[in-house]
All heavy atoms as a GROMACS GRO file, in nm:
protein
  600
    1ARG      N    1  -1.356   0.294  -0.707
    1ARG     CA    2  -1.242   0.195  -0.700
    1ARG      C    3  -1.286   0.067  -0.633
    1ARG      O    4  -1.340   0.071  -0.521
    1ARG     CB    5  -1.124   0.258  -0.620
    1ARG     CG    6  -1.065   0.381  -0.680
    1ARG     CD    7  -0.955   0.419  -0.596
    1ARG     NE    8  -0.986   0.555  -0.546
    1ARG     CZ    9  -0.908   0.628  -0.464
    1ARG    NH1   10  -0.794   0.572  -0.426
    1ARG    NH2   11  -0.940   0.743  -0.428
    2GLY      N   12  -1.257  -0.040  -0.692
    2GLY     CA   13  -1.300  -0.170  -0.637
    2GLY      C   14  -1.195  -0.220  -0.539
    2GLY      O   15  -1.079  -0.204  -0.555
    3ARG      N   16  -1.238  -0.273  -0.432
    3ARG     CA   17  -1.155  -0.335  -0.332
    3ARG      C   18  -1.176  -0.485  -0.324
    3ARG      O   19  -1.289  -0.524  -0.332
    3ARG     CB   20  -1.178  -0.273  -0.191
    3ARG     CG   21  -1.163  -0.131  -0.183
    3ARG     CD   22  -1.013  -0.090  -0.172
    3ARG     NE   23  -1.000   0.055  -0.144
    3ARG     CZ   24  -0.994   0.148  -0.235
    3ARG    NH1   25  -1.003   0.118  -0.367
    3ARG    NH2   26  -0.979   0.273  -0.197
    4ARG      N   27  -1.071  -0.561  -0.313
    4ARG     CA   28  -1.090  -0.706  -0.298
    4ARG      C   29  -1.063  -0.751  -0.158
    4ARG      O   30  -0.994  -0.683  -0.087
    4ARG     CB   31  -0.996  -0.781  -0.398
    4ARG     CG   32  -0.849  -0.769  -0.360
    4ARG     CD   33  -0.770  -0.854  -0.454
    4ARG     NE   34  -0.624  -0.831  -0.431
    4ARG     CZ   35  -0.552  -0.905  -0.345
    4ARG    NH1   36  -0.602  -0.991  -0.262
    4ARG    NH2   37  -0.419  -0.877  -0.334
    5ALA      N   38  -1.129  -0.860  -0.121
    5ALA     CA   39  -1.106  -0.914   0.017
    5ALA      C   40  -0.958  -0.966   0.018
    5ALA      O   41  -0.913  -1.022  -0.073
    5ALA     CB   42  -1.203  -1.027   0.042
    6LEU      N   43  -0.897  -0.944   0.132
    6LEU     CA   44  -0.753  -0.984   0.147
    6LEU      C   45  -0.745  -1.134   0.187
    6LEU      O   46  -0.800  -1.165   0.290
    6LEU     CB   47  -0.691  -0.892   0.245
    6LEU     CG   48  -0.540  -0.901   0.260
    6LEU    CD1   49  -0.475  -0.857   0.126
    6LEU    CD2   50  -0.489  -0.804   0.370
    7PRO      N   51  -0.678  -1.214   0.107
    7PRO     CA   52  -0.654  -1.350   0.151
    7PRO      C   53  -0.577  -1.358   0.282
    7PRO      O   54  -0.491  -1.276   0.310
    7PRO     CB   55  -0.580  -1.417   0.034
    7PRO     CG   56  -0.599  -1.327  -0.082
    7PRO     CD   57  -0.617  -1.191  -0.020
    8ALA      N   58  -0.602  -1.465   0.357
    8ALA     CA   59  -0.533  -1.472   0.492
    8ALA      C   60  -0.383  -1.472   0.476
    8ALA      O   61  -0.308  -1.418   0.563
    8ALA     CB   62  -0.580  -1.603   0.556
    9ALA      N   63  -0.327  -1.530   0.364
    9ALA     CA   64  -0.188  -1.534   0.342
    9ALA      C   65  -0.120  -1.396   0.328
    9ALA      O   66  -0.004  -1.379   0.355
    9ALA     CB   67  -0.158  -1.616   0.224
   10ASP      N   68  -0.204  -1.299   0.286
   10ASP     CA   69  -0.152  -1.164   0.266
   10ASP      C   70  -0.169  -1.068   0.385
   10ASP      O   71  -0.120  -0.960   0.382
   10ASP     CB   72  -0.226  -1.098   0.144
   10ASP     CG   73  -0.182  -1.156   0.014
   10ASP    OD1   74  -0.076  -1.222   0.007
   10ASP    OD2   75  -0.253  -1.136  -0.094
   11VAL      N   76  -0.227  -1.114   0.489
   11VAL     CA   77  -0.261  -1.029   0.605
   11VAL      C   78  -0.129  -0.984   0.667
   11VAL      O   79  -0.108  -0.870   0.700
   11VAL     CB   80  -0.347  -1.105   0.709
   11VAL    CG1   81  -0.354  -1.028   0.841
   11VAL    CG2   82  -0.485  -1.128   0.654
   12ARG      N   83  -0.033  -1.073   0.680
   12ARG     CA   84   0.094  -1.038   0.739
   12ARG      C   85   0.174  -0.933   0.650
   12ARG      O   86   0.222  -0.835   0.695
   12ARG     CB   87   0.182  -1.160   0.756
   12ARG     CG   88   0.316  -1.128   0.822
   12ARG     CD   89   0.399  -1.256   0.854
   12ARG     NE   90   0.532  -1.210   0.888
   12ARG     CZ   91   0.623  -1.294   0.919
   12ARG    NH1   92   0.603  -1.425   0.909
   12ARG    NH2   93   0.745  -1.258   0.946
   13LEU      N   94   0.173  -0.959   0.518
   13LEU     CA   95   0.236  -0.866   0.424
   13LEU      C   96   0.167  -0.732   0.434
   13LEU      O   97   0.236  -0.625   0.429
   13LEU     CB   98   0.232  -0.915   0.282
   13LEU     CG   99   0.333  -1.024   0.243
   13LEU    CD1  100   0.310  -1.074   0.104
   13LEU    CD2  101   0.475  -0.972   0.258
   14ARG      N  102   0.034  -0.726   0.452
   14ARG     CA  103  -0.032  -0.597   0.459
   14ARG      C  104   0.007  -0.522   0.584
   14ARG      O  105   0.031  -0.404   0.581
   14ARG     CB  106  -0.186  -0.611   0.446
   14ARG     CG  107  -0.251  -0.474   0.450
   14ARG     CD  108  -0.394  -0.468   0.453
   14ARG     NE  109  -0.439  -0.522   0.578
   14ARG     CZ  110  -0.568  -0.522   0.621
   14ARG    NH1  111  -0.660  -0.481   0.540
   14ARG    NH2  112  -0.600  -0.573   0.733
   15GLY      N  113   0.023  -0.593   0.691
   15GLY     CA  114   0.064  -0.538   0.819
   15GLY      C  115   0.206  -0.477   0.805
   15GLY      O  116   0.232  -0.364   0.851
   16GLU      N  117   0.297  -0.548   0.739
   16GLU     CA  118   0.428  -0.497   0.714
   16GLU      C  119   0.423  -0.377   0.623
   16GLU      O  120   0.507  -0.281   0.644
   16GLU     CB  121   0.516  -0.607   0.665
   16GLU     CG  122   0.548  -0.717   0.764
   16GLU     CD  123   0.634  -0.828   0.698
   16GLU    OE1  124   0.730  -0.799   0.631
   16GLU    OE2  125   0.605  -0.948   0.724
   17LEU      N  126   0.340  -0.384   0.519
   17LEU     CA  127   0.327  -0.270   0.419
   17LEU      C  128   0.275  -0.150   0.496
   17LEU      O  129   0.329  -0.034   0.476
   17LEU     CB  130   0.235  -0.316   0.309
   17LEU     CG  131   0.214  -0.212   0.195
   17LEU    CD1  132   0.344  -0.188   0.126
   17LEU    CD2  133   0.112  -0.268   0.100
   18THR      N  134   0.181  -0.169   0.582
   18THR     CA  135   0.122  -0.052   0.658
   18THR      C  136   0.229   0.014   0.736
   18THR      O  137   0.238   0.138   0.738
   18THR     CB  138   0.006  -0.106   0.745
   18THR    OG1  139  -0.094  -0.164   0.666
   18THR    CG2  140  -0.058   0.008   0.829
   19ALA      N  141   0.311  -0.063   0.810
   19ALA     CA  142   0.412  -0.008   0.899
   19ALA      C  143   0.518   0.060   0.809
   19ALA      O  144   0.570   0.169   0.852
   19ALA     CB  145   0.475  -0.120   0.986
   20ALA      N  146   0.563   0.000   0.706
   20ALA     CA  147   0.663   0.056   0.617
   20ALA      C  148   0.623   0.191   0.558
   20ALA      O  149   0.696   0.284   0.547
   20ALA     CB  150   0.708  -0.040   0.507
   21ILE      N  151   0.495   0.200   0.519
   21ILE     CA  152   0.442   0.324   0.467
   21ILE      C  153   0.439   0.430   0.570
   21ILE      O  154   0.486   0.547   0.555
   21ILE     CB  155   0.305   0.300   0.405
   21ILE    CG1  156   0.310   0.217   0.280
   21ILE    CG2  157   0.236   0.439   0.371
   21ILE    CD1  158   0.172   0.169   0.228
   22ARG      N  159   0.388   0.390   0.692
   22ARG     CA  160   0.382   0.488   0.807
   22ARG      C  161   0.520   0.545   0.841
   22ARG      O  162   0.532   0.659   0.873
   22ARG     CB  163   0.318   0.421   0.925
   22ARG     CG  164   0.293   0.513   1.038
   22ARG     CD  165   0.216   0.446   1.160
   22ARG     NE  166   0.277   0.321   1.198
   22ARG     CZ  167   0.214   0.209   1.185
   22ARG    NH1  168   0.090   0.196   1.139
   22ARG    NH2  169   0.269   0.091   1.230
   23LYS      N  170   0.622   0.461   0.830
   23LYS     CA  171   0.760   0.509   0.862
   23LYS      C  172   0.828   0.574   0.741
   23LYS      O  173   0.936   0.627   0.756
   23LYS     CB  174   0.841   0.384   0.911
   23LYS     CG  175   0.794   0.326   1.033
   23LYS     CD  176   0.875   0.202   1.071
   23LYS     CE  177   0.825   0.134   1.195
   23LYS     NZ  178   0.897   0.015   1.233
   24GLY      N  179   0.776   0.558   0.626
   24GLY     CA  180   0.834   0.614   0.502
   24GLY      C  181   0.959   0.537   0.466
   24GLY      O  182   1.051   0.590   0.405
   25ASP      N  183   0.960   0.409   0.492
   25ASP     CA  184   1.080   0.318   0.468
   25ASP      C  185   1.078   0.265   0.323
   25ASP      O  186   1.014   0.162   0.297
   25ASP     CB  187   1.080   0.211   0.568
   25ASP     CG  188   1.207   0.120   0.566
   25ASP    OD1  189   1.278   0.127   0.467
   25ASP    OD2  190   1.227   0.046   0.661
   26LEU      N  191   1.135   0.338   0.232
   26LEU     CA  192   1.130   0.306   0.092
   26LEU      C  193   1.202   0.171   0.059
   26LEU      O  194   1.156   0.095  -0.027
   26LEU     CB  195   1.185   0.414   0.008
   26LEU     CG  196   1.116   0.549   0.019
   26LEU    CD1  197   1.172   0.649  -0.082
   26LEU    CD2  198   0.968   0.537  -0.006
   27LEU      N  199   1.310   0.149   0.129
   27LEU     CA  200   1.381   0.012   0.111
   27LEU      C  201   1.294  -0.097   0.152
   27LEU      O  202   1.288  -0.205   0.081
   27LEU     CB  203   1.511   0.014   0.182
   27LEU     CG  204   1.620   0.111   0.133
   27LEU    CD1  205   1.747   0.104   0.226
   27LEU    CD2  206   1.655   0.081  -0.012
   28ARG      N  207   1.220  -0.083   0.264
   28ARG     CA  208   1.134  -0.194   0.306
   28ARG      C  209   1.016  -0.208   0.208
   28ARG      O  210   0.971  -0.319   0.181
   28ARG     CB  211   1.083  -0.157   0.445
   28ARG     CG  212   1.000  -0.262   0.508
   28ARG     CD  213   1.083  -0.376   0.554
   28ARG     NE  214   1.001  -0.477   0.621
   28ARG     CZ  215   1.010  -0.609   0.597
   28ARG    NH1  216   1.100  -0.655   0.524
   28ARG    NH2  217   0.931  -0.687   0.655
   29LEU      N  218   0.963  -0.092   0.159
   29LEU     CA  219   0.854  -0.100   0.057
   29LEU      C  220   0.902  -0.181  -0.061
   29LEU      O  221   0.823  -0.260  -0.117
   29LEU     CB  222   0.812   0.043   0.016
   29LEU     CG  223   0.736   0.119   0.116
   29LEU    CD1  224   0.706   0.257   0.071
   29LEU    CD2  225   0.603   0.046   0.156
   30GLU      N  226   1.019  -0.151  -0.109
   30GLU     CA  227   1.073  -0.221  -0.226
   30GLU      C  228   1.086  -0.372  -0.201
   30GLU      O  229   1.035  -0.455  -0.286
   30GLU     CB  230   1.209  -0.166  -0.258
   30GLU     CG  231   1.265  -0.227  -0.392
   30GLU     CD  232   1.400  -0.166  -0.432
   30GLU    OE1  233   1.446  -0.075  -0.362
   30GLU    OE2  234   1.449  -0.204  -0.536
   31ALA      N  235   1.125  -0.416  -0.083
   31ALA     CA  236   1.134  -0.553  -0.047
   31ALA      C  237   1.001  -0.619  -0.041
   31ALA      O  238   0.980  -0.732  -0.083
   31ALA     CB  239   1.210  -0.569   0.083
   32LEU      N  240   0.899  -0.542   0.022
   32LEU     CA  241   0.768  -0.598   0.033
   32LEU      C  242   0.701  -0.617  -0.099
   32LEU      O  243   0.627  -0.713  -0.124
   32LEU     CB  244   0.681  -0.508   0.127
   32LEU     CG  245   0.724  -0.516   0.276
   32LEU    CD1  246   0.664  -0.401   0.352
   32LEU    CD2  247   0.682  -0.648   0.330
   33VAL      N  248   0.718  -0.520  -0.189
   33VAL     CA  249   0.658  -0.534  -0.327
   33VAL      C  250   0.720  -0.651  -0.395
   33VAL      O  251   0.652  -0.721  -0.465
   33VAL     CB  252   0.677  -0.398  -0.405
   33VAL    CG1  253   0.643  -0.420  -0.553
   33VAL    CG2  254   0.588  -0.288  -0.344
   34ALA      N  255   0.854  -0.665  -0.381
   34ALA     CA  256   0.914  -0.787  -0.443
   34ALA      C  257   0.867  -0.916  -0.390
   34ALA      O  258   0.860  -1.020  -0.460
   34ALA     CB  259   1.072  -0.778  -0.422
   35ARG      N  260   0.818  -0.915  -0.262
   35ARG     CA  261   0.760  -1.036  -0.198
   35ARG      C  262   0.609  -1.057  -0.230
   35ARG      O  263   0.545  -1.147  -0.190
   35ARG     CB  264   0.774  -1.028  -0.049
   35ARG     CG  265   0.915  -1.058  -0.003
   35ARG     CD  266   0.938  -1.038   0.143
   35ARG     NE  267   0.833  -1.098   0.226
   35ARG     CZ  268   0.807  -1.059   0.353
   35ARG    NH1  269   0.870  -0.960   0.404
   35ARG    NH2  270   0.709  -1.122   0.422
   36GLY      N  271   0.555  -0.958  -0.310
   36GLY     CA  272   0.416  -0.970  -0.352
   36GLY      C  273   0.312  -0.902  -0.258
   36GLY      O  274   0.200  -0.939  -0.252
   37ALA      N  275   0.362  -0.804  -0.182
   37ALA     CA  276   0.263  -0.729  -0.095
   37ALA      C  277   0.141  -0.679  -0.176
   37ALA      O  278   0.154  -0.630  -0.285
   37ALA     CB  279   0.338  -0.611  -0.030
   38PRO      N  280   0.023  -0.694  -0.114
   38PRO     CA  281  -0.103  -0.656  -0.191
   38PRO      C  282  -0.119  -0.509  -0.192
   38PRO      O  283  -0.190  -0.445  -0.105
   38PRO     CB  284  -0.210  -0.726  -0.102
   38PRO     CG  285  -0.146  -0.728   0.037
   38PRO     CD  286  -0.003  -0.743   0.021
   39LEU      N  287  -0.075  -0.441  -0.294
   39LEU     CA  288  -0.092  -0.296  -0.300
   39LEU      C  289  -0.232  -0.248  -0.323
   39LEU      O  290  -0.271  -0.138  -0.284
   39LEU     CB  291  -0.006  -0.244  -0.422
   39LEU     CG  292   0.142  -0.270  -0.416
   39LEU    CD1  293   0.216  -0.208  -0.534
   39LEU    CD2  294   0.206  -0.212  -0.287
   40GLU      N  295  -0.321  -0.335  -0.378
   40GLU     CA  296  -0.454  -0.295  -0.404
   40GLU      C  297  -0.553  -0.321  -0.287
   40GLU      O  298  -0.669  -0.297  -0.306
   40GLU     CB  299  -0.503  -0.364  -0.534
   40GLU     CG  300  -0.521  -0.514  -0.524
   40GLU     CD  301  -0.389  -0.589  -0.539
   40GLU    OE1  302  -0.281  -0.534  -0.555
   40GLU    OE2  303  -0.396  -0.712  -0.535
   41CYS      N  304  -0.506  -0.368  -0.178
   41CYS     CA  305  -0.598  -0.394  -0.064
   41CYS      C  306  -0.640  -0.270   0.004
   41CYS      O  307  -0.581  -0.161  -0.018
   41CYS     CB  308  -0.530  -0.489   0.036
   41CYS     SG  309  -0.388  -0.418   0.125
   42ALA      N  310  -0.746  -0.277   0.085
   42ALA     CA  311  -0.804  -0.159   0.153
   42ALA      C  312  -0.724  -0.131   0.281
   42ALA      O  313  -0.679  -0.221   0.354
   42ALA     CB  314  -0.950  -0.188   0.186
   43PHE      N  315  -0.707  -0.002   0.305
   43PHE     CA  316  -0.642   0.049   0.429
   43PHE      C  317  -0.742   0.132   0.500
   43PHE      O  318  -0.810   0.210   0.449
   43PHE     CB  319  -0.522   0.133   0.392
   43PHE     CG  320  -0.403   0.054   0.346
   43PHE    CD1  321  -0.399   0.002   0.218
   43PHE    CD2  322  -0.293   0.027   0.427
   43PHE    CE1  323  -0.287  -0.074   0.171
   43PHE    CE2  324  -0.188  -0.048   0.382
   43PHE     CZ  325  -0.183  -0.097   0.255
   44ASP      N  326  -0.738   0.121   0.638
   44ASP     CA  327  -0.824   0.197   0.723
   44ASP      C  328  -0.751   0.339   0.741
   44ASP      O  329  -0.645   0.347   0.790
   44ASP     CB  330  -0.836   0.135   0.857
   44ASP     CG  331  -0.923   0.211   0.956
   44ASP    OD1  332  -0.977   0.322   0.916
   44ASP    OD2  333  -0.935   0.170   1.074
   45LEU      N  334  -0.818   0.436   0.686
   45LEU     CA  335  -0.760   0.574   0.692
   45LEU      C  336  -0.802   0.653   0.814
   45LEU      O  337  -0.758   0.767   0.834
   45LEU     CB  338  -0.801   0.653   0.564
   45LEU     CG  339  -0.762   0.591   0.433
   45LEU    CD1  340  -0.816   0.668   0.313
   45LEU    CD2  341  -0.616   0.559   0.418
   46GLY      N  342  -0.888   0.595   0.897
   46GLY     CA  343  -0.936   0.662   1.016
   46GLY      C  344  -1.068   0.727   0.987
   46GLY      O  345  -1.110   0.749   0.873
   47TYR      N  346  -1.142   0.750   1.096
   47TYR     CA  347  -1.282   0.813   1.092
   47TYR      C  348  -1.371   0.746   0.995
   47TYR      O  349  -1.453   0.807   0.928
   47TYR     CB  350  -1.264   0.958   1.050
   47TYR     CG  351  -1.180   1.041   1.143
   47TYR    CD1  352  -1.043   1.073   1.112
   47TYR    CD2  353  -1.222   1.074   1.272
   47TYR    CE1  354  -0.965   1.144   1.198
   47TYR    CE2  355  -1.141   1.144   1.359
   47TYR     CZ  356  -1.012   1.176   1.321
   47TYR     OH  357  -0.928   1.244   1.406
   48GLY      N  358  -1.358   0.607   0.983
   48GLY     CA  359  -1.446   0.532   0.897
   48GLY      C  360  -1.414   0.533   0.749
   48GLY      O  361  -1.485   0.472   0.674
   49ALA      N  362  -1.309   0.600   0.710
   49ALA     CA  363  -1.270   0.611   0.572
   49ALA      C  364  -1.178   0.491   0.538
   49ALA      O  365  -1.090   0.454   0.618
   49ALA     CB  366  -1.208   0.742   0.536
   50GLN      N  367  -1.188   0.444   0.412
   50GLN     CA  368  -1.093   0.347   0.364
   50GLN      C  369  -1.038   0.396   0.235
   50GLN      O  370  -1.096   0.475   0.157
   50GLN     CB  371  -1.163   0.212   0.337
   50GLN     CG  372  -1.206   0.146   0.467
   50GLN     CD  373  -1.214  -0.006   0.450
   50GLN    OE1  374  -1.229  -0.058   0.343
   50GLN    NE2  375  -1.194  -0.078   0.558
   51GLY      N  376  -0.915   0.344   0.204
   51GLY     CA  377  -0.848   0.379   0.077
   51GLY      C  378  -0.746   0.279   0.048
   51GLY      O  379  -0.744   0.175   0.103
   52ASN      N  380  -0.662   0.308  -0.048
   52ASN     CA  381  -0.557   0.214  -0.091
   52ASN      C  382  -0.422   0.260  -0.029
   52ASN      O  383  -0.416   0.345   0.054
   52ASN     CB  384  -0.548   0.208  -0.242
   52ASN     CG  385  -0.518   0.345  -0.307
   52ASN    OD1  386  -0.438   0.418  -0.258
   52ASN    ND2  387  -0.584   0.371  -0.414
   53CYS      N  388  -0.314   0.191  -0.070
   53CYS     CA  389  -0.182   0.216  -0.009
   53CYS      C  390  -0.136   0.357  -0.030
   53CYS      O  391  -0.069   0.419   0.050
   53CYS     CB  392  -0.082   0.116  -0.062
   53CYS     SG  393  -0.049   0.115  -0.237
   54ILE      N  394  -0.170   0.412  -0.149
   54ILE     CA  395  -0.128   0.549  -0.180
   54ILE      C  396  -0.208   0.654  -0.089
   54ILE      O  397  -0.144   0.744  -0.035
   54ILE     CB  398  -0.149   0.578  -0.332
   54ILE    CG1  399  -0.055   0.487  -0.416
   54ILE    CG2  400  -0.119   0.729  -0.363
   54ILE    CD1  401  -0.080   0.487  -0.561
   55ASP      N  402  -0.334   0.623  -0.072
   55ASP     CA  403  -0.409   0.703   0.019
   55ASP      C  404  -0.351   0.703   0.160
   55ASP      O  405  -0.338   0.804   0.229
   55ASP     CB  406  -0.557   0.658   0.028
   55ASP     CG  407  -0.630   0.668  -0.103
   55ASP    OD1  408  -0.602   0.762  -0.184
   55ASP    OD2  409  -0.715   0.583  -0.132
   56TRP      N  410  -0.309   0.577   0.207
   56TRP     CA  411  -0.255   0.563   0.334
   56TRP      C  412  -0.122   0.638   0.350
   56TRP      O  413  -0.094   0.703   0.455
   56TRP     CB  414  -0.234   0.413   0.366
   56TRP     CG  415  -0.158   0.386   0.492
   56TRP    CD1  416  -0.036   0.324   0.507
   56TRP    CD2  417  -0.200   0.424   0.630
   56TRP    NE1  418  -0.006   0.320   0.637
   56TRP    CE2  419  -0.102   0.375   0.716
   56TRP    CE3  420  -0.306   0.487   0.679
   56TRP    CZ2  421  -0.105   0.397   0.854
   56TRP    CZ3  422  -0.318   0.503   0.819
   56TRP    CH2  423  -0.214   0.460   0.904
   57ALA      N  424  -0.043   0.635   0.245
   57ALA     CA  425   0.086   0.708   0.249
   57ALA      C  426   0.058   0.862   0.260
   57ALA      O  427   0.126   0.931   0.336
   57ALA     CB  428   0.167   0.681   0.123
   58CYS      N  429  -0.048   0.913   0.196
   58CYS     CA  430  -0.081   1.050   0.201
   58CYS      C  431  -0.131   1.090   0.342
   58CYS      O  432  -0.091   1.189   0.399
   58CYS     CB  433  -0.182   1.088   0.094
   58CYS     SG  434  -0.121   1.078  -0.068
   59VAL      N  435  -0.217   1.003   0.393
   59VAL     CA  436  -0.269   1.026   0.533
   59VAL      C  437  -0.158   1.029   0.636
   59VAL      O  438  -0.162   1.096   0.732
   59VAL     CB  439  -0.382   0.925   0.565
   59VAL    CG1  440  -0.416   0.925   0.707
   59VAL    CG2  441  -0.507   0.954   0.479
   60SER      N  442  -0.061   0.943   0.611
   60SER     CA  443   0.056   0.927   0.701
   60SER      C  444   0.165   1.031   0.674
   60SER      O  445   0.269   1.028   0.741
   60SER     CB  446   0.122   0.780   0.676
   60SER     OG  447   0.027   0.686   0.711
   61ALA      N  448   0.131   1.127   0.589
   61ALA     CA  449   0.225   1.238   0.558
   61ALA      C  450   0.362   1.183   0.500
   61ALA      O  451   0.467   1.228   0.545
   61ALA     CB  452   0.250   1.325   0.682
   62ARG      N  453   0.354   1.086   0.411
   62ARG     CA  454   0.470   1.027   0.346
   62ARG      C  455   0.458   1.037   0.194
   62ARG      O  456   0.433   0.938   0.127
   62ARG     CB  457   0.484   0.881   0.390
   62ARG     CG  458   0.500   0.858   0.536
   62ARG     CD  459   0.632   0.917   0.583
   62ARG     NE  460   0.652   0.890   0.725
   62ARG     CZ  461   0.754   0.931   0.793
   62ARG    NH1  462   0.845   1.011   0.745
   62ARG    NH2  463   0.766   0.904   0.926
   63PRO      N  464   0.466   1.161   0.140
   63PRO     CA  465   0.446   1.176   0.000
   63PRO      C  466   0.552   1.102  -0.082
   63PRO      O  467   0.519   1.054  -0.195
   63PRO     CB  468   0.463   1.326  -0.023
   63PRO     CG  469   0.534   1.382   0.098
   63PRO     CD  470   0.495   1.284   0.210
   64GLU      N  471   0.674   1.082  -0.036
   64GLU     CA  472   0.776   1.010  -0.108
   64GLU      C  473   0.734   0.865  -0.120
   64GLU      O  474   0.754   0.799  -0.220
   64GLU     CB  475   0.917   1.023  -0.044
   64GLU     CG  476   0.924   0.956   0.095
   64GLU     CD  477   0.860   1.026   0.216
   64GLU    OE1  478   0.817   1.146   0.198
   64GLU    OE2  479   0.857   0.967   0.323
   65ALA      N  480   0.669   0.809  -0.016
   65ALA     CA  481   0.622   0.675  -0.023
   65ALA      C  482   0.504   0.660  -0.123
   65ALA      O  483   0.493   0.565  -0.195
   65ALA     CB  484   0.578   0.621   0.120
   66ALA      N  485   0.413   0.762  -0.118
   66ALA     CA  486   0.304   0.764  -0.214
   66ALA      C  487   0.352   0.761  -0.360
   66ALA      O  488   0.304   0.684  -0.440
   66ALA     CB  489   0.214   0.882  -0.185
   67LEU      N  490   0.444   0.844  -0.389
   67LEU     CA  491   0.501   0.851  -0.523
   67LEU      C  492   0.570   0.719  -0.563
   67LEU      O  493   0.553   0.671  -0.674
   67LEU     CB  494   0.593   0.972  -0.540
   67LEU     CG  495   0.533   1.108  -0.530
   67LEU    CD1  496   0.632   1.216  -0.527
   67LEU    CD2  497   0.438   1.127  -0.650
   68TRP      N  498   0.646   0.667  -0.467
   68TRP     CA  499   0.718   0.537  -0.491
   68TRP      C  500   0.612   0.430  -0.519
   68TRP      O  501   0.631   0.349  -0.614
   68TRP     CB  502   0.812   0.502  -0.383
   68TRP     CG  503   0.899   0.387  -0.410
   68TRP    CD1  504   1.022   0.395  -0.467
   68TRP    CD2  505   0.866   0.247  -0.408
   68TRP    NE1  506   1.073   0.270  -0.491
   68TRP    CE2  507   0.976   0.178  -0.455
   68TRP    CE3  508   0.753   0.179  -0.365
   68TRP    CZ2  509   0.985   0.036  -0.461
   68TRP    CZ3  510   0.757   0.041  -0.373
   68TRP    CH2  511   0.870  -0.030  -0.418
   69LEU      N  512   0.509   0.423  -0.436
   69LEU     CA  513   0.406   0.318  -0.453
   69LEU      C  514   0.333   0.335  -0.584
   69LEU      O  515   0.295   0.232  -0.650
   69LEU     CB  516   0.312   0.321  -0.337
   69LEU     CG  517   0.367   0.270  -0.207
   69LEU    CD1  518   0.280   0.319  -0.089
   69LEU    CD2  519   0.373   0.116  -0.208
   70LEU      N  520   0.305   0.452  -0.625
   70LEU     CA  521   0.237   0.480  -0.752
   70LEU      C  522   0.325   0.425  -0.868
   70LEU      O  523   0.275   0.358  -0.959
   70LEU     CB  524   0.202   0.625  -0.769
   70LEU     CG  525   0.123   0.664  -0.890
   70LEU    CD1  526  -0.008   0.590  -0.892
   70LEU    CD2  527   0.096   0.814  -0.892
   71ALA      N  528   0.452   0.454  -0.866
   71ALA     CA  529   0.541   0.407  -0.968
   71ALA      C  530   0.551   0.256  -0.970
   71ALA      O  531   0.548   0.189  -1.077
   71ALA     CB  532   0.679   0.469  -0.954
   72ALA      N  533   0.562   0.195  -0.849
   72ALA     CA  534   0.568   0.050  -0.838
   72ALA      C  535   0.440  -0.017  -0.887
   72ALA      O  536   0.440  -0.120  -0.951
   72ALA     CB  537   0.593   0.010  -0.690
   73ALA      N  538   0.325   0.046  -0.854
   73ALA     CA  539   0.200  -0.015  -0.899
   73ALA      C  540   0.185  -0.005  -1.052
   73ALA      O  541   0.135  -0.098  -1.116
   73ALA     CB  542   0.080   0.060  -0.834
   74ASP      N  543   0.233   0.103  -1.113
   74ASP     CA  544   0.234   0.115  -1.260
   74ASP      C  545   0.315   0.010  -1.324
   74ASP      O  546   0.274  -0.045  -1.417
   74ASP     CB  547   0.275   0.257  -1.299
   74ASP     CG  548   0.168   0.359  -1.290
   74ASP    OD1  549   0.052   0.322  -1.277
   74ASP    OD2  550   0.207   0.481  -1.286
   75GLN      N  551   0.434  -0.021  -1.258
   75GLN     CA  552   0.520  -0.118  -1.319
   75GLN      C  553   0.459  -0.266  -1.298
   75GLN      O  554   0.470  -0.345  -1.389
   75GLN     CB  555   0.659  -0.120  -1.254
   75GLN     CG  556   0.739   0.002  -1.304
   75GLN     CD  557   0.870   0.003  -1.240
   75GLN    OE1  558   0.908  -0.068  -1.149
   75GLN    NE2  559   0.957   0.090  -1.294
   76ALA      N  560   0.397  -0.285  -1.184
   76ALA     CA  561   0.345  -0.419  -1.150
   76ALA      C  562   0.213  -0.451  -1.215
   76ALA      O  563   0.168  -0.562  -1.226
   76ALA     CB  564   0.333  -0.438  -0.998
   77GLY      N  565   0.139  -0.349  -1.258
   77GLY     CA  566   0.008  -0.367  -1.316
   77GLY      C  567  -0.111  -0.306  -1.252
   77GLY      O  568  -0.202  -0.254  -1.322
   78PRO      N  569  -0.119  -0.306  -1.117
   78PRO     CA  570  -0.247  -0.244  -1.058
   78PRO      C  571  -0.250  -0.100  -1.049
   78PRO      O  572  -0.340  -0.041  -0.985
   78PRO     CB  573  -0.247  -0.306  -0.922
   78PRO     CG  574  -0.103  -0.325  -0.880
   78PRO     CD  575  -0.037  -0.357  -1.015
   79GLY      N  576  -0.163  -0.028  -1.117
   79GLY     CA  577  -0.157   0.123  -1.108
   79GLY      C  578  -0.292   0.185  -1.147
   79GLY      O  579  -0.332   0.281  -1.084
   80ASP      N  580  -0.360   0.138  -1.248
   80ASP     CA  581  -0.483   0.198  -1.297
   80ASP      C  582  -0.593   0.177  -1.185
   80ASP      O  583  -0.677   0.261  -1.167
   80ASP     CB  584  -0.530   0.138  -1.425
   80ASP     CG  585  -0.447   0.183  -1.542
   80ASP    OD1  586  -0.380   0.286  -1.531
   80ASP    OD2  587  -0.445   0.117  -1.645
   81ALA      N  588  -0.584   0.063  -1.112
   81ALA     CA  589  -0.683   0.038  -1.009
   81ALA      C  590  -0.661   0.126  -0.886
   81ALA      O  591  -0.754   0.157  -0.810
   81ALA     CB  592  -0.677  -0.106  -0.965
   82LEU      N  593  -0.542   0.173  -0.866
   82LEU     CA  594  -0.517   0.263  -0.749
   82LEU      C  595  -0.544   0.398  -0.779
   82LEU      O  596  -0.574   0.485  -0.704
   82LEU     CB  597  -0.369   0.245  -0.703
   82LEU     CG  598  -0.328   0.107  -0.666
   82LEU    CD1  599  -0.177   0.101  -0.626
   82LEU    CD2  600  -0.410   0.047  -0.546
   0.00000   0.00000   0.00000
């Protein structure tokens, strides 16, 4: 899976996305995706591992967020990359 460097403008959105996933806040996830949150950016999964937003949701024990993000990515386009 290819990862792209995150533009400075998306750093804040990624931070908000990380927190929303960790909390399992689906309404916040929906709002962040509508604002263009970078679903395909790399997330630190711990212990030196990196993954995508769906991996982060799984590591955070938020399967409902992982499923929601997968569906959102499929609709927005980057689903195959995730």
